[in-house]
VMD Tcl script that draws the C-alpha trace (Angstrom):
set ca {
  {16.14 -22.68 -12.32}
  {14.96 -26.06 -13.82}
  {11.47 -25.50 -15.32}
  {10.55 -29.08 -15.17}
  {11.36 -29.33 -11.48}
  {8.94 -26.16 -11.20}
  {6.09 -27.57 -13.03}
  {6.97 -30.95 -11.01}
  {6.80 -29.63 -7.60}
  {3.56 -27.03 -8.03}
  {1.01 -28.22 -6.35}
  {-1.96 -25.86 -7.55}
  {-2.74 -23.27 -10.85}
  {-1.76 -20.03 -8.85}
  {1.71 -21.42 -8.41}
  {1.63 -22.97 -4.86}
  {5.07 -24.48 -4.49}
  {6.57 -22.03 -6.80}
  {7.55 -19.57 -3.81}
  {8.77 -22.45 -2.07}
  {11.71 -23.40 -5.13}
  {11.85 -19.79 -5.68}
  {13.51 -19.17 -2.61}
  {15.03 -22.06 -2.08}
  {17.29 -21.24 -5.03}
  {17.90 -17.61 -3.72}
  {19.00 -19.07 -0.81}
  {21.25 -21.88 -1.69}
  {23.06 -18.59 -3.90}
  {24.70 -17.75 -0.06}
  {24.70 -21.40 1.12}
  {21.41 -21.16 3.45}
  {19.15 -24.36 3.12}
  {16.32 -23.54 4.48}
  {14.63 -21.12 1.73}
  {11.34 -23.25 1.53}
  {10.85 -22.79 5.52}
  {11.54 -19.16 5.48}
  {8.88 -19.31 2.64}
  {6.57 -21.49 5.06}
  {7.17 -19.23 7.98}
  {6.12 -15.87 5.86}
  {2.84 -17.52 4.35}
  {2.07 -18.69 8.10}
  {2.28 -15.38 9.60}
  {0.52 -14.12 6.33}
  {-2.93 -16.22 6.88}
  {-2.56 -15.59 10.60}
  {-2.47 -11.80 10.41}
  {-5.29 -12.06 7.65}
  {-7.71 -14.63 9.70}
  {-7.21 -12.03 13.08}
  {-8.61 -8.98 10.72}
  {-11.32 -11.55 9.96}
  {-12.40 -12.72 12.74}
  {-12.22 -8.35 14.06}
  {-14.60 -7.74 11.59}
  {-16.84 -10.51 11.97}
  {-17.20 -9.71 16.02}
  {-17.61 -5.90 14.96}
  {-19.58 -6.55 11.81}
  {-22.99 -5.58 13.51}
  {-22.68 -2.42 15.53}
  {-22.41 -0.28 12.86}
  {-25.58 0.41 10.90}
  {-25.90 2.33 8.06}
  {-28.64 5.07 8.82}
  {-32.18 4.84 7.41}
  {-32.66 7.45 4.20}
  {-35.58 9.81 4.72}
  {-36.87 10.12 1.10}
  {-38.36 13.35 2.31}
  {-35.42 15.02 2.69}
  {-34.19 14.19 -0.78}
  {-37.39 15.20 -2.54}
  {-36.86 18.66 -0.78}
  {-33.34 18.71 -2.44}
}
mol new
graphics top color blue
foreach p $ca { graphics top sphere $p radius 0.5 }
foreach p [lrange $ca 0 end-1] q [lrange $ca 1 end] { graphics top cylinder $p $q radius 0.2 }
display resetview
């Protein structure tokens, strides 16, 4: 893989774009030209699952409360 191409395509320090190039190069070995598109689909599904978990967390966040600590019981122990 061409390192110069990777550095030009990488959009951020965390490597956004590096996965697109890696999958594009790997799929080109098998003559599949949609490697970056497949990676985009993977990222969209991954972000969607994470957002769904976040929404569920915020919906049920207020229902559970940690019981108050009874100081008298602690002193007797």
